[in-house]
C-alpha positions in Angstrom: -63.4 75.5 71.7 -64.7 78.9 71.4 -68.0 79.9 73.0 -69.7 80.5 69.6 -68.6 77.1 68.3 -70.0 75.4 71.4 -73.4 77.1 70.8 -73.4 76.1 67.1 -72.6 72.5 68.1 -75.4 72.4 70.6 -77.8 74.0 68.2 -77.0 71.4 65.5 -77.5 68.6 68.1 -80.9 70.1 69.2 -82.1 70.5 65.6 -81.1 67.0 64.8 -82.9 65.6 67.8 -86.0 67.5 66.9 -86.0 66.2 63.3 -85.5 62.6 64.6 -88.3 63.0 67.1 -90.6 64.4 64.4 -89.9 61.5 62.0 -90.4 59.0 64.8 -93.7 60.6 65.8 -94.9 60.5 62.2 -94.0 56.8 61.7 -95.6 55.8 65.0 -98.9 57.5 64.1 -98.9 56.4 60.5 -100.7 53.2 61.1 -100.8 50.0 58.9 -100.9 50.1 55.1 -104.3 50.3 53.5 -104.1 47.1 51.5 -107.6 47.3 50.1 -107.1 50.7 48.4 -103.5 50.5 47.5 -102.1 49.4 44.1 -100.4 46.0 44.2 -97.7 44.4 42.1 -99.4 41.9 39.7 -97.9 38.4 39.6 -99.2 34.9 38.9 -99.2 32.6 42.0 -97.1 30.0 40.2 -94.5 32.6 39.2 -94.3 34.0 42.7 -93.6 30.6 44.2 -91.0 29.8 41.5 -89.2 33.0 42.1 -88.9 32.1 45.8 -87.6 28.6 44.9 -85.0 29.9 42.5 -83.5 32.6 44.7 -85.1 33.3 48.0 -83.0 36.4 48.8 -83.8 38.2 45.5 -87.5 37.2 45.7 -87.7 38.4 49.3 -86.2 41.8 48.3 -88.7 42.1 45.4 -91.9 40.8 47.1 -91.7 40.6 50.9 -93.5 43.4 52.7 -95.1 44.6 49.5 -98.8 44.5 48.4 -99.2 41.9 45.6 -102.1 41.1 43.4 -102.0 37.3 42.6 -103.9 35.2 40.1 -104.2 31.5 40.5 -106.3 28.4 40.9 -107.9 27.6 44.3 -106.8 24.2 45.7 -108.5 24.4 49.1 -109.8 26.6 51.9 -109.7 26.3 55.6 -110.0 28.4 58.8 -107.0 29.3 60.9 -106.8 29.5 64.7 -107.9 33.2 64.7 -111.0 32.1 62.8 -109.8 33.7 59.5 -110.4 32.1 56.2 -107.3 30.8 54.4 -107.3 30.2 50.7 -104.6 27.9 49.2 -103.6 28.8 45.6 -102.0 26.3 43.4 -98.3 26.4 42.4 -96.2 24.1 40.1 -94.8 22.3 43.1 -96.8 19.4 44.5 -98.1 20.1 48.0 -96.9 23.7 47.9 -99.2 26.7 47.8 -99.5 30.4 48.0 -101.2 30.6 51.4 -103.6 33.6 51.5 -105.2 34.7 54.8 -108.3 36.9 54.3 -108.6 40.1 56.3 -112.4 40.4 56.4 -114.3 37.7 58.3 -117.5 37.8 56.1 -115.7 37.6 52.8 -116.7 34.4 50.9 -115.5 32.7 47.7 -118.2 32.6 45.1 -119.6 29.1 44.7 -118.0 27.0 42.0 -115.2 29.5 41.5 -111.8 27.8 40.8 -109.8 30.8 39.6 -109.2 33.7 41.9 -107.5 37.1 42.1 -106.4 38.2 45.5 -104.5 41.2 46.9 -102.4 41.0 50.1 -99.1 41.6 51.7 -96.4 39.1 51.0 -94.7 37.6 54.1 -92.2 35.5 52.2 -91.5 31.8 52.0 -92.3 29.7 55.1 -90.3 26.8 56.2 -91.3 23.3 55.1 -89.9 20.1 56.5 -87.3 18.6 54.1 -87.1 15.4 56.2 -90.8 14.8 55.7 -90.8 16.1 52.1 -93.1 19.0 52.9 -92.2 22.1 50.9 -92.7 25.6 52.4 -95.6 27.8 51.3 -95.4 31.5 50.3 -97.6 33.5 52.7 -99.8 36.5 52.0 -101.6 38.2 54.8 -104.4 40.8 55.1 -105.8 39.5 51.8 -108.9 40.7 49.9 -110.7 38.9 47.0 -110.7 41.1 43.9 -113.9 41.0 41.9 
């Protein structure tokens, strides 16, 4: 190799390393997505669950990791182990829900409200237990109630 081609090779490696370092630094400092102020993909809770039942791979590509705005009927609420409120939204499958964990501790469901609109990040379909006949739920995290 000639001396000038060695310098050019080293220069290309150095510039490539600097670009990769810059991208890594940006992604590291970017922080989590602002769910509350971002636009979500609108979908009915029943349709979301059905799409995961029909084809989990395609539904995961379309919905998982994305902000969704879901509409549906509340079937129950509870508190998880991190003391966050969880809202269960009805699907067409018995004992299966879209499981929505609220992000803000003080957020309450208005009294007497049965229909709800939520925005959150889809985590995908959880595993149920086929031996016990328990279907898996679709999970949304960092959810907010839309007024």
